[in-house]
N, C-alpha and C positions, 0 to 999 in steps of 0.2 A: 513576614519574611517575604512576600510576593509583591512589596511596593514597589521594588526596582524591575520587575517584571512586565513582558506584554502582556495583555489581556485579551481575549475575546469577548464581541459582543454580548456572549454569553457568561460572561464571568459571574456576574451578580446574581444569575439565574442558577448557575451551580452552586453557589452558596445558600441559595434559596432552597434548593432541593438535596441539600447535606452533603453536597459534594467534599472530599477531603482533597484539597488543592495541593498539588506538588511544581516543582519546576520541571519543564520539560522543554529542551531546543531554547531556552530563553522566555519561554512563555509559562503562566499560571495557568493550568489545566487540571481538572479532575483526575485522580488516579482511580477513584472507586466513589459509590455511593453507598449500594446495602452490602457490597462486598465482590470481591474479583470471580468467586465461585458463583455465587448467586447471578451477576451480572454474564458472564460467560455461558452458563446455561439459559440463560433468557435467550439468548440471542442463539443457540443451537436451536431451542425448541419453538420459541414464541417471537420475539423482537425485541430488538434493542435500540435505543437513539443514542447517538455520538455526537458531541462536537468536532469539528476538524476544520475549523474556521482558523487555523493557525497554518493550514496547505496554504503554499505559494499559490496563486493565480497571474500569469502570465499571458497578454494578448499580443497575436501577431498579424500586423496587418499589411497590405501592400503587395504591387504589382508580383514582387518577389518572393511573396511569403511560402509558397509553395515549394520553389527552389530551394529557398533559404532552409526548410526544415527539412527537407530531404538530404542536405547537406551535414545538416546539423546532429541528426538523431541516425540511430542505427535502423528502424524501423521503415518499412516502405509507405510513404505518405499517399503515393498511387494509387493504394487500395482502399483510400477514404471516400466515401461518399457525404455529400452535407449532414450532417448531425449524427455522424457517428465518430467513433473513438479508437484508438489504438494505445497498447501499452508499449511504452519504447525506453530508450534509453541514448543519454548524453554519455559521449566517450571522449576523453584526450586522446590526443595523435598517438600517444604510446599505448592504448589500449584500455586504461583502466577509467573507472566510472565518474563521471562527473554528477550524475544523477539518473534516479529512474522516474518516468512520468508519465503521464497519460496527454495525449494529444488529441482534442477535437476540432472538427471540421466543422466551420460554421458555413464558408464559402472558399471557392477558389484564391481568394487573397483574404481570407479571416480564419485564424486559428485562434484556440483557446487551450493554454496547456496548465496542467496541476502539478505541481512541484513540492517537494518535501521544504517542510517548514526550517528546518535547519540548513537548508540551501539556496532560500528566495535569494538573497544578495547573489551570492556565487553565480546562481542560474542566469539570471539577470545581465550579470558582468560578461558572463560567458556568450550568451546571445549578443548583447552590443559588439562585444568583441569581433566576433564572426559575420555579423548581419551586412548587408551593401547597403546603398542608401536607397533603395526600391524597398526597403523594409523598415517598417516601425513597432517596435518591442515595447509595451507599455506595462507596468506594474500594477494590478489590481488588487493587489493580495487584501488592502485595507479597505477595500470599498465593496468588498463581497464577502459576506456571511456564508458559512458551510455546514450542513449536519446530515449524517447519514443513519439511515432506517435502514437496520439488517435484520433476517430471519426470516422465518418460513410465512411468517405471518405480515411481513412487512406490506406487501400488497395490499393486502385486504384492509388493514390500518390505513394505507395512504388512500385507497379508493375512496374511502368513506369521507374523506375531505375535497373531494375534487370531481368535476363531470367529465374529466379527461379520462379516458378508457387507459388506463393503465397497462393492461393484457397487452396494448399494440405496441407498448415500449419494449423494445427486445435489448438484450444483454450488449452492453457497450454501444448502445446509444442514447442519444439524448434530447428532449424536447425543452426548448429555450421559451417557451411563455406557457406555463400552467399555473392555473389557479389554486392553490393549496389553503384550505381555510379561508379563502377569499384575501389571499396575499399572491400576488405577482412572485414566481418563481421560474427557475430553471432545473429541470430533474434529469437526471441519467441513471441507468441501471447498471451502476457499478457498485462495488465495494473493496473490502478488505477484511474480509472475515470466513470466507468460504461457503457464504448462505447467500440466498436471493436478497437483492435488497436495492435501495436507490442512495444516490447523494443529492442533495438538494441543496440550490445555492438560491438566497436573496439578498437583499439590502441589510446591511448591520442594525438598521431603527426596526426592520419587521423579525428578527430574530429571534427575540425572547417572545413574543406572542404567536410564533409558528411553533416554536419549540413547546410550548404548552398547550396547545392545539393538538400536536400530535400525540403527546402523551397523554393527553384526555381523550383524544379516540381509541389510544391502545389502551385504556385502563380495562376495559372487558376482556381483553386478552392478556392481561398481566404484562404487558410491555412496560421497559423500566428504561430510566437512564444508565449509559453504561461510561465508565472512566477507562482510562488509558491502561490499565491493567488488563483488563478483560480484551482489549484490542488487541494487544501484545499476544497472549496467551490462543486467543482467535486465528490471529494471522499465522502464528506457527504453526498452530496444529494444520492449517493449509498449506503450509510450506512456501509461505510468501517474504519474499527478501525485504529487510529492512534495511535503511541506506544505513552506514557506517557499521554493519554488522556483515551482512552478507555480499554486502557492495560497496567499495571506497575506490579510490585513485589507485588503490594496490592490488586492486579485485577487478579481474575482466569479466564482461558476460558470459563467455566461454567457460569459463572456471567457474561461474556461480549457477551453471545450467541453463543458462537462458539464451543457448543459441537458436532457438527458434524466432528470439526477438531480433537477431541480428542478420538482417537480407544481404548476405557478402554479393548476391548476384544484382543489385541495385547499383545505380552510379555511383562515383565515388562519394564518401561521407568522412567524416573526421574521424580518425581513429580506423578506418578499414583496412589498411594496409598492416595496420599490426596485428589487429583481430584474423586477417585472413593466413597471415604467416603463422600465427598459433593454432589455426583450424587446420591448417596442412601439417602441422607437425606434431599435433595432439597435445593437450593441455598437460602440466606437468602437476598440477594439483586441481583437486575438483570438491564441489560442495557435495555431502551427504547427509543422509538423514540417520539418526540412531535411536535407539531405545535403551535404557538402562535397565542391566540386570541385577546389579547390587543397588544397594539403596544409596541415595544421594542424589541430588538435584544440579544437574549440569548448568553453568552459568558462562556467560560471554568470556572468551579469552582464556578457560580452563585449557590446560595442554591435552594433548590425545597423544597415545603412545602405542605402539605394537609389538610385542617382544621386548620390552623395557628401553625403547628407542622413540622418541617425540617424532609423530609424523605430520602432526598440523596442531589447530586449535580448535575450540568449540566456538562458534560466531552466535548462536542463541540456544537457549534453554530454558525448559520450566517443567512445572508438573501439568499434564493435559487433564483438565478437567473432564473432557469428554473420553479420553481412553483410559484415564484412571491409572496412567504410567507416568515416568519421567521420562522427557525425551529432549531432544534438542539436534541441531544443526552444526558441521563442522567442515571447515575447510582442510583437507587433508591429502598427502600424497595420493596422486591418481594409482599410481601401479597398487593392485590390491584392493581398490575400494568397490567392493562387490557387495550384493545384499547377502546377507547370511556371516559376513566376515565378523569376527570378534576384534574388538578393540577395548583399549582402557582408557577412562577418562580420569585424569587426576583432581582429585577433590579434596581440598583441603591437607594437599601432600601424601594422599592415599589414592593408590590405583583402584579404580571402582569398574567392574566389567560392564560390557556395553556391547548391543550388535547392530549392524550398519541394516537400516532398512529402507523402503521405498518412499519418497516424498511424492505426493503429500503425505501426513500421517491420517488426514481426514479428508475426506471426498465426500461432498453430498450428491447424492445420486438424484437428477433432476428429471421430470416428467417431460419438460420440454428444454429449449436450449436458451432459454434466456438468461438463466445464471445470475449471477451475481459477485461473482469473484474475481479479484483482479489477478491476471496470471502471474 
């Protein structure tokens, strides 16, 4: 089944751990190990380890790197100090989204971008088309393995494998040289689950040993390997967008509820004029969260209706293991899209009742601001 697919450095490791392999964005990746519900609960209550090596990694260097990224992305790179990151978006001139990304600053002329797996080539080409001769963009995706340890016990587990003080690593900060289980790594306090956690980068050759070491250290805490299934239910509960669902060339960041990541007060950037115009006018459609009142699980692209009239569609939906409810996000007409408003989701040609609720559906209350949630 997966002979033609791309494989991460942990492919054989997943098979050894009993992962059920599926195709995702051209990659052979585990959808689950023990089961989506078990893995989801492990991350919410203990810790889980994810293979995210399929994510793209682009390096931006040169004297013009700072100015280039300021013009390429919606975020303000000027707020970044060394070894810190921001969540940002790349937009087309019309305002639609090329991709949503993380931008790390290593120095004034050296940046590191983490991009979505399905968009690696597109993002690289987009950067190459818009850069100047003073900027060099390199695709490092194949030379860097990446895994994520997420959950309330993630720090305790990872701390047992390193002499570095992980309490000092704040939310959206990165440490470029940390030894984890004797393996040189780059570690950031980021993630995609709504829990505290870390994303860990290392060489592909060392990835299997590092994976084993982390799960062995996590054994007393019942940490588990986690597949794509639970990754999706965790990010949905946290109200985090998935490219191709909540974001796309046809959906702007303002429609997706990400206006705080669009810095219209900074100097010009690609898409600024279109987004400024949309901001001034107001969006015609908006992303909302909803809970099902009738039985039925909402899925992507199911129609959403009000008074028998179609007003939008579901972007993502699933059963929420934490809330024990069926939930979803939808892009609908902005007029009347308020909390508490009743809507219908058409599931298998039947109108099922739902109600608009606040996003995120689940939010962990941290004792500090280190966090671990990708905004």
